[in-house]
N, C-alpha and C positions, 0 to 999 in steps of 0.2 A: 330355206326356200325352195322350193323345188324348182329344177332347171326346166322350162317348158320347151315344147317341141319345136316352137317358132325360134329359140334361141338355139338348139342343137341342131339346126336346118344350116345355121350361119354359120357352123365352125368350120376350119380348113388350117391348113400349114400342119400338120403333124409332125412334133420335135420331142424333145427332151424338157424338164423343168431343169431349172438353174443350176442344180446340182448334178445334173446328169443322170439321176436315178432310175426316172421313171418315163414314160411318154406323156404328152401333154400338147394339147391343142393350142395354139398361138397365137392363131388368127381369127377373129368373129365378126363377121359382117351381118348385121340387122338393119338396113336402109328401107325407110317405110311400110312398119311394122306397125306404127299406130301405139309402140311400146310408152308407156307410161312413167315406169319407174324402170332404173338401172339395177334395182336388186337382184333379177334374176341372171344380170349378167355376172355377177361376184361368184358366181358358181365355179368357175373356172379361171383361178386366182391365179393362173401359170399363164393367162393371154397376154401378150406383146402387143398386140394391135388390135384395137376395137373402132368399127366403123359401125357406126348408128347414127347416119344421118337421117334429117326427115321424120322425126316421131314426134312425139310428144311430151318428152323426158322436159319435166322442172328441175332435178335436181339429181347429182351426180355423186353425194357420199357414198354411196355403197361402191363405187370404184376404189376406193383409197385403200382396199385390199387388195387391190393388184399389183404387186410389187415389183413386178417383170415389165408392167407398160411401159412401152418405150413411143408409139403414135396413138394419139386419141382424136378420129374427126366425129364431133355430132353437132354439126351443122345444122342448121336448119329443125331446131328443137325449141322449145319455149323454157330455156333456163332459167331460173330464179335462185339455185344456187350452186356453184362446183367448187364449196369450200368441203376438204376434209373433216373439218369439224362440226 
């Protein structure tokens, strides 16, 4: 899945991967972008904070790959599935 400019524009807080070896974006904010799928959010596997409020998201399974995620805010979406299965 290609990461769109809409997602890249919401990246901030540059830090390090969990192993400390590479730089990585740690925060993503994509509020109110009409995003319908979380697939493109998974492009940044080292994210710790994802703010994706007021979109059209119905499924968050793609976020199961974000092993460093500590804060997720998806209020105001149309969620029908939040399971990682």
